[in-house]
N, C-alpha and C positions, 0 to 999 in steps of 0.2 A: 924193212923200214922203207917208207915212201920217200922217193927223191923228187923234189920240185924242179922241174926243167922247163925249157921254152916250149916243148911240145905240150906238156900239161897246161901251161898258161894259155896256149893257142886253143887247146880243147875246151878248157873252161870259159874262155871268152866267146867261143862259138855257142856254147850251151847257154850262157847267160846273156847272149847278144849284146855284149859290152866291149868296148875297146879300152885297153889300159895303156896309159902313157908311160908310167914308171914301172916297167915290168921287172927290172932288177930289185926294186924296193918291195914290189909284191911277192916276188919269189923268196926274198929274205924273210918277209913277215909270215907267209904261209909255211916256210920251213920251220920257223920258230914254233908256230902253233902245232905242227905235226910232231916235232921233237918233244914238246910239252906233253902231248898225248902218249907218247911212247914212255915217257917218265911215269905217267899215271897208270899205264897198263901194268907196271911192275908192282904196284901197290896190292898187298894181299887183302882181298875182299871176301875170303872164304867165310862162310857163316854170317855174313852181313845181309840182312833182308833189303831188297831194292826199296828205294824211296821215290815215290811219285810226286811228292810235293813237301817242301820244308815246313809247311804249315800243318801243325798236328791237330788243331781244333777245326771243326767244320765251320764254314762261313755262316754267320748268323744273318739271316735275311729279315727284313722288316715285313710286316704283314702288307699285303696288297690291299689297298683301300681306294675305291673310286673317289676322286675329289672333284667338286664342281667349282667352277671359277665364276666369280661375280661379273666380270666384265668380258664375256665372250665376244660380244660385238666389237669391243675396242680392240681385242687381240686380232680379230679377223681384219679389222681396218688397217692394221699395221703390216699385213702381208705385202711383200713387195709386188707379187702377182698372184691373182687369185682367179678361181673360176667358180662362181657361186660361193659356197662356204668352205671350199677346199683350197689349199695352197697349191699354186702351179709351179712345178719345178721343171728343170731341163730334163729331157729324155736321157736315159742312160744307155739306150741302144743306138743312138745317133740319128 
């Protein structure tokens, strides 16, 4: 059985690059979660097929159909920033 202690909390905080103000509450909550999984491990699952999703029917997708818009120029005019006919957005690389 896993025991949640200060050493484990320190290790997790370094891995997650987080600081925890309420470490006692965090330890208590994590211990409850671990204890619950210990109870679940006692359940007999022999002969039960693994389930990857609770949805038994496959997702029905609509047909992909190209649609033309009547007011393309009006849409382009509403772009906050544009470069020609393209939307100009902030760089994701900085």
